[in-house]
C-alpha positions in Angstrom: -186.7 71.9 -192.4 -190.2 73.3 -191.3 -190.9 73.6 -187.9 -192.5 70.4 -186.6 -194.8 73.0 -184.7 -197.5 72.9 -187.4 -197.4 69.1 -187.6 -198.5 68.5 -183.9 -202.2 68.3 -184.8 -201.4 65.7 -187.3 -199.4 63.7 -185.0 -202.0 63.6 -182.2 -204.4 62.2 -184.9 -202.2 59.0 -185.1 -202.3 58.3 -181.8 -206.0 59.0 -181.5 -206.4 56.4 -184.5 -204.5 53.8 -182.5 -206.4 54.5 -179.2 -209.9 54.0 -181.2 -208.5 50.7 -182.9 -207.3 49.4 -179.7 -210.3 50.5 -177.7 -212.5 48.3 -180.1 -211.6 45.2 -178.5 -211.2 46.4 -174.6 -211.6 43.0 -172.5 -212.1 41.0 -175.1 -209.0 39.0 -174.0 -207.0 38.9 -177.7 -203.8 41.0 -177.3 -203.1 40.6 -181.1 -206.4 41.7 -181.9 -205.8 44.9 -180.1 -202.4 45.5 -181.6 -203.4 44.6 -185.0 -206.4 46.9 -185.0 -204.5 49.9 -183.6 -201.5 49.3 -185.8 -204.0 49.3 -188.9 -205.8 52.5 -188.0 -202.5 54.2 -187.0 -200.9 53.2 -190.3 -204.1 54.9 -192.2 -203.8 58.1 -190.9 -199.7 58.2 -191.0 -200.2 57.4 -194.9 -202.3 60.5 -195.0 -199.8 62.7 -193.0 -197.7 65.2 -194.9 -194.2 63.9 -193.8 -191.5 62.0 -195.5 -191.4 59.7 -192.5 -189.7 56.5 -191.0 -190.7 54.4 -188.2 -187.2 53.5 -186.6 -188.9 51.6 -183.8 -192.3 50.5 -183.0 -193.1 48.0 -179.8 -194.4 44.7 -180.5 -191.9 42.7 -183.1 -190.0 41.0 -180.0 -193.2 39.3 -179.4 -194.4 38.6 -182.8 -197.3 41.1 -182.2 -198.5 43.1 -185.0 -196.5 46.3 -185.5 -195.1 48.5 -187.8 -192.0 47.1 -189.8 -188.8 48.3 -188.8 -187.6 51.2 -190.8 -191.1 51.2 -192.5 -191.7 54.5 -194.8 -194.8 56.4 -193.8 -196.4 59.6 -194.8 -197.3 61.4 -198.1 -193.2 62.0 -198.7 -194.1 65.3 -199.5 -193.3 66.9 -196.2 -190.4 67.3 -193.8 -188.0 64.5 -193.2 -189.0 63.1 -189.8 -188.4 59.8 -187.8 -191.0 58.2 -185.4 -191.0 55.8 -182.6 -194.3 54.4 -182.2 -196.5 52.4 -179.4 -199.6 52.0 -180.9 -200.8 50.4 -177.5 -198.5 50.8 -174.3 -200.6 48.5 -172.5 -202.0 45.9 -175.0 -202.5 43.6 -172.1 -204.4 45.8 -169.7 -206.6 46.7 -173.0 -207.2 43.0 -173.6 -208.1 42.5 -169.9 -210.1 45.6 -169.8 -207.8 47.2 -167.1 -206.4 51.2 -166.5 -203.8 53.1 -168.0 -203.2 52.2 -171.6 -202.7 54.5 -174.1 -201.5 55.0 -177.6 -198.1 57.1 -178.1 -195.4 58.1 -180.5 -192.5 60.4 -180.6 -191.3 62.6 -183.5 -188.4 64.3 -184.3 -186.2 65.2 -187.6 -184.2 62.3 -188.9 -181.1 61.3 -187.0 -182.5 62.8 -183.4 -184.2 59.8 -181.7 -182.1 57.1 -180.0 -183.5 53.9 -179.5 -182.5 51.3 -177.1 -182.9 47.6 -178.6 -186.0 45.6 -177.5 -184.0 43.3 -176.0 -184.5 42.8 -172.3 -185.2 45.6 -169.8 -184.0 48.9 -168.7 -184.2 50.5 -165.7 -186.0 54.0 -165.8 -186.5 56.8 -163.5 -188.5 60.0 -164.1 -189.6 62.9 -162.8 -189.9 66.5 -162.8 -187.4 69.6 -163.3 -186.8 69.9 -159.7 -184.4 67.2 -159.3 -182.6 67.6 -162.7 -178.8 66.9 -162.0 -179.9 65.9 -158.2 -180.1 62.1 -159.1 -178.2 59.3 -160.5 -178.6 55.8 -160.9 -175.7 55.2 -158.8 -177.7 55.9 -156.0 -180.2 53.4 -153.9 -183.8 53.4 -154.2 -184.1 55.3 -150.9 -181.7 57.7 -151.8 -183.4 58.5 -155.2 -186.8 58.6 -153.4 -185.8 61.1 -150.5 -183.7 63.1 -152.9 -186.5 63.8 -155.0 -189.0 64.2 -152.2 -186.8 67.1 -150.7 -186.3 68.6 -154.0 -190.2 68.9 -154.1 -190.5 69.8 -150.4 -192.5 66.8 -150.0 -193.0 64.5 -146.6 -192.5 60.9 -147.6 -196.1 60.3 -146.4 -197.5 62.6 -149.3 -195.0 61.1 -152.0 -196.2 59.1 -154.9 -194.3 56.6 -156.7 -195.8 54.9 -159.8 -194.4 51.6 -161.5 -195.3 48.6 -163.3 -196.5 45.7 -161.0 -193.6 43.1 -162.0 -192.2 40.2 -160.2 -188.8 41.8 -161.0 -189.6 44.8 -159.0 -190.1 42.9 -155.8 -187.3 44.3 -153.7 -188.0 47.9 -155.2 -191.6 47.5 -153.8 -190.4 46.4 -150.4 -188.1 49.6 -150.2 -190.8 51.7 -151.2 -193.2 50.1 -148.6 -190.4 50.6 -145.9 -190.3 54.2 -146.9 -193.7 54.8 -146.3 -194.5 56.5 -149.8 -197.6 55.9 -151.6 -197.2 53.4 -154.7 -199.3 53.2 -157.8 -199.1 50.0 -159.8 -199.3 50.0 -163.5 -200.6 46.8 -164.8 -199.1 47.3 -168.1 -197.3 50.0 -170.0 -194.7 52.9 -168.2 -194.9 55.6 -170.6 -197.8 57.3 -169.0 -196.3 56.7 -166.0 -193.1 58.7 -167.0 -195.4 61.4 -168.5 -197.6 62.1 -165.4 -194.5 62.0 -162.9 -193.6 64.8 -164.9 -196.4 67.2 -164.8 -196.9 69.6 -161.9 -199.6 69.0 -159.4 -200.2 65.3 -161.0 -200.5 63.6 -157.9 -197.5 61.5 -159.1 -193.8 62.5 -158.1 -191.8 59.5 -159.6 -191.5 56.8 -161.9 -189.2 53.7 -161.1 -188.7 50.4 -162.7 -187.8 48.3 -165.6 -189.5 48.2 -168.8 -188.6 47.8 -172.8 -186.5 49.9 -174.8 -188.5 51.5 -177.2 -191.0 52.9 -174.7 -188.0 54.9 -172.8 -187.5 56.9 -176.1 -190.9 57.9 -176.3 -191.1 58.7 -172.6 -187.9 60.5 -172.8 -189.2 62.6 -175.7 -192.1 63.4 -173.5 -190.1 64.2 -170.3 -187.7 66.5 -172.3 -190.6 68.5 -174.0 -192.0 68.9 -170.3 -188.8 70.0 -169.0 -188.3 66.9 -166.4 -185.5 64.5 -166.1 -185.3 61.1 -167.1 -182.3 58.6 -166.5 -182.1 55.1 -168.0 -179.5 52.3 -168.0 -179.4 48.5 -168.5 -181.2 46.4 -166.2 -179.5 43.1 -165.3 -181.8 40.4 -164.7 -181.2 36.7 -163.5 -183.3 35.9 -166.1 -181.2 37.1 -168.9 -179.4 34.9 -171.2 -175.8 35.0 -171.4 -175.3 36.5 -174.3 -177.6 39.6 -174.0 -175.0 42.0 -173.0 -172.7 40.9 -175.9 -175.8 41.5 -178.2 -176.3 44.9 -176.8 -172.9 45.8 -177.3 -172.9 44.9 -180.7 -175.2 47.3 -181.9 -173.5 50.0 -180.4 -175.5 50.3 -176.6 -172.8 51.3 -173.6 -174.0 48.6 -171.2 -172.5 50.6 -168.2 -173.7 54.3 -169.2 -176.8 56.1 -167.8 -178.6 57.8 -171.0 -180.9 60.8 -170.2 -183.5 62.2 -171.8 -181.1 64.5 -173.8 -179.3 61.7 -175.3 -182.3 59.3 -176.2 -184.4 62.4 -177.7 -181.6 64.8 -179.1 -182.2 68.4 -180.6 -184.8 70.9 -179.7 -187.5 69.8 -182.4 -189.5 67.3 -180.8 -193.3 66.1 -180.2 -194.5 63.7 -178.0 -198.4 62.6 -178.7 -200.6 60.2 -176.6 -204.3 59.6 -176.5 -205.9 57.5 -173.9 -207.1 53.8 -174.8 -208.4 53.0 -171.3 -209.0 55.3 -168.1 -205.9 56.1 -166.4 -203.6 58.4 -164.4 -202.5 60.6 -167.3 -205.6 60.2 -169.7 -209.2 59.4 -169.9 -210.1 56.6 -172.0 -212.0 56.1 -175.2 -215.6 56.4 -175.0 -217.9 55.3 -177.7 -220.7 57.2 -178.7 -224.2 56.8 -181.1 -222.3 58.3 -183.6 -218.4 57.7 -183.1 -216.3 58.1 -180.1 -214.7 60.8 -178.1 -210.9 60.4 -177.3 -208.8 62.4 -174.8 -204.9 63.2 -175.8 -202.1 65.0 -174.7 -199.4 66.7 -177.0 -196.1 68.1 -175.9 -193.7 69.8 -178.0 -190.5 71.7 -178.4 -188.9 74.1 -178.6 -191.8 75.9 -177.3 -192.7 73.6 -174.4 -196.1 73.8 -175.0 -198.3 71.1 -173.8 -201.8 70.6 -175.4 -204.8 68.6 -173.9 -207.7 67.9 -176.3 -210.8 66.2 -176.5 -211.7 64.9 -179.9 -215.2 64.0 -180.9 -215.2 61.8 -183.8 -218.3 60.9 -186.5 -217.2 57.4 -188.0 -219.9 57.5 -190.8 -218.2 59.8 -193.4 -214.9 59.6 -191.7 -212.0 58.1 -194.0 -210.5 55.7 -191.2 -213.5 55.3 -188.9 -216.1 54.5 -191.6 -215.5 50.8 -191.3 -216.5 50.8 -187.9 -220.3 50.8 -187.0 -222.3 53.4 -184.9 -222.1 51.2 -182.1 -218.3 51.0 -182.1 -217.7 47.6 -183.6 -215.8 46.8 -186.7 -218.2 45.8 -189.7 -218.1 42.1 -189.8 -217.4 41.8 -193.4 -214.9 44.7 -193.7 -211.5 43.7 -193.4 -209.8 46.8 -194.9 -210.0 50.5 -195.1 
């Protein structure tokens, strides 16, 4: 199979499309509209991408939100055989409400390399940089994890920053963190960006903690592996879970007592992670509409090289095969429903 290296720019174009589609409806309060346009634009670019691809998972179907179909075939079918886990908008609610930290993201690998945890309940996730590889486990308490990572980074707790989703299920974790005296960044929605930024040296964020959805765990694990960091994931037990949840997970092959790491969720040494900012956040700036189109900020990380690229893409909508359906003020043409 040809290296994924040559595909990396094309894969970034997919997340750029998702970001632009989502950003058209920032703050309008309609989550389904945000998802629908992000999926529509992402699919249009995927259809032009020189791969024989399959979307093995896409965040959204659980909530009956617009999404790629399970095992949807994508690409021109003339390139390498690859699989995708796609989240056209990680932070749909944040986008709909005009809040920070929404991104469009995907993971890509040769077929058979990505393991996706079912979108059924939540999974506890820890992510940080290379300093703590082999030093932390999910058998440790929150306090032990934080102090171990801080020690490995040679940081006093008052200079240590944890990022996590702002959720009721995290109240106990939040109390523990505040007692430790660390800095805390609370994400309104979407935890992929938090995992990625925690693995980037000198980002100002040291550790991701908290429970989130399964498909996002695989996308984040791909990024973490490309960045040389570490990520641990296991099944989150919640008092609100229905009694049959663990049995359902076991039936589809999930080891409910196992801690998965980035190497198990993203196997092999040919991986690409791509993300583009929808709204301004800790990882990426948001889409900026201009008089002729939009400016989009993206990040792409890949193996085996470990290359990380940050880019600024300037789009001109008028003649573009995807964005020509958007007027020069950044709004969809009222009578235009399809490309």
